[in-house]
N, C-alpha and C positions, 0 to 999 in steps of 0.2 A: 116675168122677172128673172133675171140671171142671178144665182147665188154663188159666190165664190167661197170655197171651203177654206177656212183659216183654222189650221190645227197646230200652228206654231211652226211650220217650215213651208217655204214656197215663195215665189216671187209675185206677192199679191198685188203690190202697186203697179207694176208693168201690165199686169193682166187686167187689173181693175180699169188702168187708164185707157187701155185699148178700147173695152167695152163702152166707156165712158165717151170715147171720141166717136165712136158709132151711133151715140146717142140711145144707148140700150138702157133699159131700167135695170140698175145692178145693184148688189149690196154685198158685203162682206159678211160671212156666216161664220160667226165665232162660237156659237153653241149649237148642239145637235138639232134642238127644236127649230132653229132658223130655217133649215133646210125645209120644214114642212110648209113654209109660205111662199116658196120660190117655184117657178115653172120648169127650170133647167138649172143643172148643176155644173160647176167647172170645178176640177180638182187638179190645182197646181201642185209644183214639188221642186225642190232643190235640196240635196243632200244624199244621205245614205238610205238604203232601202230599210233596214231595220229599225232606225230611227223614226222614219216615215210611219211605218205600218204601226209601230208601238205607240206613237202618238194618237193615231186614228182609233186605235184599240183603247187606249187608256183613257181618251176624252169622250168616250161614248159615242163616237161618230159612226163606227162601224154597223152598229145595229139599225140606226136611222137610215144610213146609206142603203143598206140591203131592203129595206122598206120603200124609200124613195126612189130608188133606181131599178131595182130589180123586181118589186112587187107592183109599183105605180107606174113604172116605164117612164119616169121623167128622162128627157134627152141630157145627156151627160157627156162631158168633154174631159178628158185627162191630157195633162201636158208635161212631159218630160218624165220627173220622177213619179208624177201623178198619173202617168200611163203605165209605168213600169209596176207599180203596187197592185195594179189590176191583174196581175200574173198569178198563178198558182204558187210560184216559189221565186224568191230571189236567192243569189248565191254570193252577194257582196259581203265577206268576212264571216262567211259561213252559210247554211241552209236556213231560211226563214220562210214561214208562210206568207203569201200575200192575200189579197182580197178573193182571189180564186174566179174572177170574173171572166179570165180568158185561160184556156189550157196551154200554158206557157212557162218557160222558165227564163228568168232575167239573168244573163251571163255576160261576162267580160268580153269586149271586144278584143279581137287577136288578129290584126292585119300582119302579114308576112312581109310586106313591102316596108322597109324601114323609114321610107318618107312619110308614111301615115303614122301618126302619132295617136297615142292614147293618154288622155282624153281627146277625142275629136271635138275640136272648138273651131266653127267657122261656117261658112256656107257651103252646101253641097246640092247637088242637082238631083232632085227627087222625082221619081217615077211613080205615077199614081194611076189608079183606076178611075177615068173620067166620067163613069157612070154613077159614081157615089155622089149624092147630093153635095156633101161637104166640100166637094171640089169644083163645083159648078162656077162656071166663068173664069176658070183659070186657063192660060195657055198650055201648049203641049209640053213645054220646058220650063220649069221653075225651080229656083234656088230657095232653100229655107235654111234657117239659122239653126245650128245644133251645138249643143254643149254636154257631151257625155262619154262616160267610160263603159257603161253596160248597156245591153239592149235585151229587147224581148224577143225570145226564140220560141216561136209558136208551134203547137203539134197541129193545128190546123190550119192549112195554107189558106183556106177560104177566108179567113180572119183577117188576112194582112192585105190592106188596100193601098199602101205605098211602102216604097223601097228606096235605098239609095246604095250605091257601090262603095265598098270600102275593103276591096280585094275580094269581097264576096258580097251578096245581097244582105243588106241590114234592115230591119224593119224600121219603117218610118212613122207608119199609122196603122192602126187596126180598126175594125168596125164589126160589132154584133149587136143586132137589134137596135136598142135605143143608147147603145155605148160607142163613143168615137173617141180616140186617143191618139195624140201624136207624140213622137219622139221629139220632134223639132218644136221650135218656139213660134207659135203664130204671132204672139203678141210681139216678138221681136224681129219679124220677117217682112216688115214694111207692108206695101200695098198688098202683096199676095197673101200675107198672113191674115191681115184684117179682112180680106175676102172670106177667108176661112171662117173667121169669127162672125162676120156678117150672116154667112149661109148657116152658121150653127144655131144663130138667134132666130132664124126663119125654119129651121128643120123640125119636121113633125113625123118622126119615124113611125 
């Protein structure tokens, strides 16, 4: 069963609908204990880093996530802000500690090309590591849908499995052990995005 974390922020309906379309056994997890009954976890997110991490901390999700994700090793997917809060630190409106699952800092996009706007909204050509099982079955060139002003800047290059160009390489996806996360929205990226979700359902890291 796929459990979608509901901590008060996030595009839950579109994520739920995408998994439901794939005929996955899926449920919304509104309480920390709900995560104990699922096989894999999805952390969506839309909004500000501080607000997101505060809600996870204050609602009791953090402690349970550390058990279910880090100790039990349940396959976990972060989407957009749900990816960013997995970093050590976020810098939106100040410096705030994240979950610390990736040695990384979330920082603002800074393209020098005046034609490239912030936030970046729209479809972007994403280059990915084809050996990663989450990208299985995708063609060499794929566009994914993004909506963001901040991105994850990792310390360990090996954590990055996909990037897109915005005057410089921007992290589009990261992978470490049982944790996979995307800056783009697979649930809004049509067939190719659905393929990633389908791969996540079958993923056994």
